[in-house]
N, C-alpha and C positions, 0 to 999 in steps of 0.2 A: 503434597509436593515436596520434593527434596530441596533442602536449602543448599545453595552453592556459595562458595567464597570466591567472588570474582575480583580480579585485579583490573580496575578500570582507571584510566588517567583521571585524576581528581580535577584537573583543570577543565577537562571536557564536561565532567559532571556539573561543575560549578557554572560553566557557561550555559549549559542546557537548562539548569535550574533557573537562571536569570532570564534567558530568552523565552522559555516556555512558561515562566511564572509557576513552576512546579513547587510543591511543598517538601518533597523528599527525593532522594536519589532513586528509590524504587519506582516512583512515578515516572521519573525521567527514562529509566531503563524500559519500563513497560510501554511508554509512548514510543520510544525509539524502535522497539520490536514491532509494534503495530504498524508504524510507518514503513519499516523495512519489508514486512510481509506484504503490505499493500503495494509497494513499489515493485516487488518481484512479481506479484500477480499481474500488475499492469504490463510489465515487460513481456510476460508470457503471452498476453493477449496481443501485444504489438507484434510479436513474432509471427502471428497468424496472418497479418495483413499481407496480401499478395499471394497467399497460399490457398485461399478459398476461391473456388470457381463460383461465379454467379451468372444468372441468366439475365442478359442485357434487355430482354424483352419483358421481364417481370414487372408487373404494374402494382406496386405496393398501395397506391391510392385506391385502386379497385377493391382491395382487401378491406380497407377501412370503411368503404361505402356499404359493404356486405354485412358489416358487424351490427 
């Protein structure tokens, strides 16, 4: 992996270190990226609501009984 020299507001890093009880700024940045990615994936799923047609007569309970 290529090392990058990032310029990040030190106050943000310090606040995140305290709030998240992280040991290093690298851990803060990695956690922030994980949370960012998770949030973006959730937003993509939420965009699907209302766009998928469903069968109002579908009986999901019947599927459970047949298993």
